[in-house]
C-alpha positions in Angstrom: 86.6 72.0 171.0 89.9 70.9 169.3 91.9 73.3 167.2 94.5 72.5 164.6 96.9 75.2 163.3 96.6 75.2 159.5 97.4 78.0 157.1 94.2 79.6 156.0 95.5 80.0 152.5 95.4 76.2 152.2 91.7 76.1 152.8 89.8 77.8 150.0 87.3 75.1 149.3 85.6 72.0 150.8 87.7 69.8 148.5 90.8 71.1 150.1 89.3 70.6 153.6 88.5 67.0 152.9 92.1 66.2 152.1 93.3 67.5 155.5 94.4 64.9 158.1 91.5 65.6 160.5 89.2 62.8 161.6 85.7 64.1 162.0 83.1 62.5 164.2 79.6 61.8 162.9 78.3 65.1 164.2 81.2 67.3 163.4 81.3 70.6 161.6 84.2 72.7 160.4 84.3 76.4 161.4 86.4 78.9 159.5 87.2 82.0 161.5 88.3 85.3 160.1 89.1 87.0 163.4 92.8 87.7 163.9 93.3 85.2 166.7 91.7 82.4 164.7 92.7 83.3 161.2 94.9 80.2 160.9 92.7 77.7 162.7 90.2 75.1 161.7 88.1 74.0 164.7 85.8 71.0 165.1 82.7 71.7 167.1 80.7 68.9 168.6 77.0 69.5 169.0 76.7 67.5 172.1 79.0 70.0 173.9 78.2 73.3 172.1 75.8 74.5 169.5 77.6 75.1 166.2 78.9 78.6 165.6 77.3 80.8 163.0 79.1 80.0 159.7 80.3 76.6 160.7 80.7 74.4 157.6 79.0 71.1 157.1 80.3 69.1 154.1 78.3 66.5 152.2 80.7 64.4 150.1 79.0 63.4 146.9 82.1 61.7 145.4 85.8 61.5 146.1 86.4 64.8 144.3 83.0 66.4 144.7 81.4 68.0 147.8 78.5 70.2 148.7 79.0 72.9 151.4 76.4 74.1 153.9 76.8 76.9 156.5 75.2 77.0 159.9 72.4 79.5 160.4 71.5 80.1 164.0 67.9 80.5 165.3 66.7 84.0 165.2 64.1 86.7 164.4 63.5 88.6 161.2 60.9 90.6 159.3 59.1 88.7 156.5 57.6 90.7 153.6 57.9 94.2 152.4 56.7 97.8 153.1 54.4 99.8 150.8 57.4 101.9 150.0 59.4 98.9 148.8 56.5 97.7 146.7 56.3 101.1 145.1 60.0 101.0 144.3 59.6 97.5 142.8 57.0 98.7 140.4 58.7 102.0 139.6 61.2 103.1 136.9 64.2 101.5 138.7 62.6 98.3 140.0 61.1 97.6 136.6 57.9 95.6 137.3 54.6 96.8 135.9 52.5 98.8 138.2 49.2 97.3 139.1 50.3 93.7 139.0 49.5 91.2 141.7 53.0 90.0 142.4 53.8 92.5 145.1 50.7 91.7 147.0 52.0 88.2 147.6 54.5 89.7 150.0 51.8 90.7 152.5 50.6 94.2 153.5 53.5 95.0 155.9 56.6 93.3 157.2 55.7 90.7 159.8 57.8 89.6 162.8 58.9 86.0 162.3 61.1 83.6 164.2 63.1 80.6 163.0 63.2 78.7 166.3 65.9 76.2 165.5 69.3 76.5 163.8 69.9 74.7 160.5 72.5 74.5 157.7 71.9 76.1 154.4 73.7 75.4 151.1 76.4 77.9 150.6 75.4 78.0 146.9 72.6 76.7 144.8 73.0 73.1 143.8 75.2 72.9 140.8 74.9 71.1 137.5 77.8 68.8 138.5 76.3 68.0 141.9 72.9 67.1 140.3 74.6 65.0 137.6 76.3 63.0 140.3 72.9 62.2 141.8 71.5 61.1 138.4 74.5 59.0 137.7 74.3 57.1 141.0 70.5 56.6 141.0 69.4 56.6 137.3 66.8 59.3 138.3 64.7 60.7 135.4 63.6 64.3 135.9 60.0 65.4 135.2 61.2 67.2 132.0 62.8 64.0 130.7 59.8 61.8 131.3 57.4 60.7 128.5 55.5 63.8 127.4 57.7 65.9 129.6 58.7 69.5 128.8 60.4 72.4 130.4 60.2 76.2 130.0 63.2 77.5 128.0 64.3 80.5 126.0 63.3 80.4 122.3 66.3 81.7 120.3 63.9 82.7 117.5 62.5 85.4 119.8 63.6 88.9 119.0 61.3 91.4 120.8 58.2 91.7 123.0 56.2 93.9 120.5 54.6 95.4 123.6 52.6 98.0 121.6 51.1 95.4 119.2 50.9 91.6 119.9 53.0 90.7 122.9 55.3 87.8 122.3 57.3 86.2 125.2 60.8 84.6 124.9 60.0 81.6 127.1 58.2 78.5 125.8 57.6 75.0 127.0 59.9 72.7 125.1 60.0 68.9 124.9 63.4 67.4 124.6 65.1 70.0 126.8 66.0 69.4 130.4 68.7 70.1 133.0 71.1 68.4 130.5 70.4 71.0 127.9 68.5 74.1 129.1 68.8 75.8 125.7 71.4 78.4 126.8 73.2 78.5 123.4 76.2 76.8 125.1 76.2 73.6 127.3 75.9 74.2 131.0 79.1 74.3 133.0 79.8 72.1 136.0 79.7 75.1 138.3 76.5 76.6 136.9 73.4 76.2 139.1 71.3 73.3 137.8 68.1 74.5 136.1 65.1 72.9 134.5 64.4 70.8 137.6 61.1 70.7 139.4 60.1 70.8 143.0 59.7 67.0 142.8 63.2 66.6 141.3 64.7 68.8 144.0 63.1 66.8 146.8 64.3 63.6 145.2 67.9 65.0 145.2 67.5 65.8 148.9 66.2 62.3 149.8 69.1 60.7 147.9 71.6 63.0 149.7 70.1 62.1 153.1 70.5 58.4 152.4 73.9 58.8 150.8 75.4 60.6 153.8 73.6 58.3 156.3 75.2 55.3 154.6 78.6 57.0 154.8 78.1 57.7 158.5 78.3 61.5 158.0 74.7 62.4 158.6 74.2 64.1 162.0 71.6 62.3 164.2 68.1 63.6 163.9 68.7 65.7 160.7 67.9 65.3 157.1 68.8 67.0 153.9 65.7 68.8 152.5 64.5 71.9 150.9 64.3 74.9 153.2 61.0 76.1 154.6 60.0 79.5 153.2 60.7 81.2 156.5 64.1 79.6 156.7 64.8 80.8 153.2 63.9 84.5 153.7 65.7 84.6 157.1 68.8 83.1 155.5 68.5 85.5 152.5 68.4 88.6 154.8 71.8 87.5 156.2 71.0 88.2 159.9 69.5 91.6 159.3 66.6 92.6 161.7 65.5 95.4 159.3 63.1 95.2 156.4 65.5 95.8 153.6 64.9 95.4 149.8 68.1 93.4 149.3 70.4 91.7 151.8 73.0 94.5 151.4 70.4 97.4 151.8 67.9 99.3 149.8 70.1 100.8 147.0 70.2 98.9 143.8 73.4 100.6 142.9 75.1 98.9 145.8 74.3 95.6 144.2 76.8 96.0 141.4 79.2 93.1 141.4 76.9 91.2 143.8 74.3 89.5 141.7 73.2 88.1 138.4 70.0 89.8 137.1 68.8 91.5 133.9 71.6 94.0 133.2 73.5 95.5 130.3 74.5 92.2 128.7 73.8 91.4 125.1 72.1 88.2 124.2 74.2 85.7 122.3 74.6 86.3 118.6 72.8 89.7 118.7 73.3 93.3 119.7 70.3 93.2 122.1 69.8 92.9 125.8 66.7 91.8 127.6 64.3 94.7 126.8 62.7 95.0 130.2 64.1 97.3 133.0 67.6 96.3 133.9 70.5 97.1 136.2 72.6 99.9 134.7 75.8 97.8 134.5 77.0 94.6 133.0 77.2 91.5 135.3 78.9 89.6 132.5 76.2 87.1 131.7 73.0 87.3 129.6 72.0 83.9 131.1 73.1 82.2 134.3 76.4 82.9 136.0 78.4 80.2 137.8 77.6 79.8 141.5 79.6 82.1 143.8 81.0 84.0 140.7 81.0 87.3 142.6 83.1 86.0 145.5 83.0 87.7 148.9 81.1 90.6 147.5 78.2 88.3 146.5 77.9 86.7 149.9 75.5 88.0 152.6 76.0 88.3 156.3 75.6 84.5 156.8 78.2 83.8 154.0 75.6 82.5 151.5 76.2 83.3 147.9 73.7 84.3 145.2 70.6 84.6 147.5 69.4 87.5 145.3 69.2 86.9 141.5 70.8 83.9 139.8 68.0 81.4 139.6 64.7 81.1 141.4 65.0 78.7 144.3 62.1 76.4 145.1 61.3 75.9 148.8 59.3 73.3 150.7 56.1 75.3 151.3 53.1 75.5 149.1 52.1 79.0 147.9 49.8 81.2 149.8 49.0 84.4 147.9 48.4 86.3 151.1 52.1 85.9 152.2 54.6 83.5 153.7 54.2 81.6 157.0 56.4 81.1 160.0 55.8 77.4 160.0 55.6 75.1 156.9 52.5 75.9 154.9 50.8 73.1 153.0 47.8 73.3 150.8 45.2 70.5 150.8 45.0 70.2 147.0 46.4 71.7 143.8 49.5 72.7 145.7 51.9 75.1 144.0 55.5 75.2 145.4 56.9 78.6 146.3 60.0 79.9 144.6 62.2 82.7 145.9 65.1 85.0 145.0 64.6 86.1 141.4 66.7 85.1 138.4 69.2 86.2 135.7 66.4 87.4 133.4 64.4 89.3 136.0 64.1 93.0 136.5 65.8 94.4 139.7 62.6 94.6 141.6 62.1 90.9 141.4 65.4 90.0 143.0 64.5 91.4 146.4 64.5 89.3 149.6 60.7 89.5 149.9 59.7 88.4 146.4 57.8 85.2 146.2 55.9 83.3 143.5 53.9 80.1 143.2 55.0 77.7 140.5 52.4 76.1 138.2 52.7 72.8 140.1 55.2 70.3 141.7 56.3 68.9 138.4 56.8 72.2 136.6 60.4 73.2 135.6 62.0 76.2 134.0 65.4 77.2 132.8 65.2 80.1 135.3 64.5 77.8 138.3 66.9 75.8 140.5 67.2 75.0 144.2 69.3 75.2 147.3 69.5 72.4 149.8 69.5 72.7 153.6 70.2 70.4 156.5 67.8 70.4 159.4 65.2 68.6 161.4 62.6 66.7 159.3 59.4 68.6 158.7 56.2 66.9 157.5 58.0 64.0 156.0 54.7 62.6 154.8 54.6 65.2 152.0 54.4 63.1 148.8 57.5 63.4 146.5 55.2 63.8 143.5 51.6 64.0 142.6 
């Protein structure tokens, strides 16, 4: 391992790192250490000599001034799913979901021991609007929502209330003409917002492009590809290294989540004095809709250093949905497959932003202004899965 003495203050982002005079081999990662003896060092770790250290940084360079950061997650054990007590909280007065719904049953009856057998890299944040735009600019890719007869689920600004005691009206509607370029958020998406209105198919196309892009540049580690995480990898990464069955990565108390995540909270919708009328966190997170990635800084990062794993936007994963619970290995349906999404979103009640919550999307081409994705770097898994139907 080779170490270079560099002031830590000069290394806040991957963009800064790429400007440093350090020549990295094809299989090279950057590890940032916070321990006192290493607080001013950047170390390059070579996989042929040592396995990467937890939190080692892999950088995909999308353009001269644009990168995507991934952190190394070591192999390990965790508990997948939730307890009856957690499900009861999620459907209670603080969790906010309606009692008697099926959603909580999707988490399994009890937490189940699982193992992620091999380490992998996980995107430090969700893929951003700017990163996805770079992919589209280079490839000319057309998302599912932008295709002929395409549509995506968006907020209807004409909506004012649910009218729960009479005729229930929902704020989300399928809209042609809307897409990741314009998700109907009242204001245009910012570069650092997580990209939304992209389908499972679109997310996998981005991953395939990134693999080829980095391979062509000589930066792709041998035997690895960029892809969506498996469901087990996602929940293991979300829990941040915890071996307990916790509601959130920080613990079981919602109040300890203040300043950590973007969910339904005390934030007025644009142009009105009304918040989302479902159960919400008793504070303001500053955003009625989506917040920029890593907006909450160190407080919003879990034990693996990953930002926004709870709340923000739903993140699609590689697996197909099994209503009986998640699987240790990749789960694929034989027909009518529905991708799994994880993590909750800015509109959701607190109980839906837990580590264990999982839903099945309508299909691989479905998109929504509450859905995005996070990329990972690992060994290929079932590369014969079709990109689209």
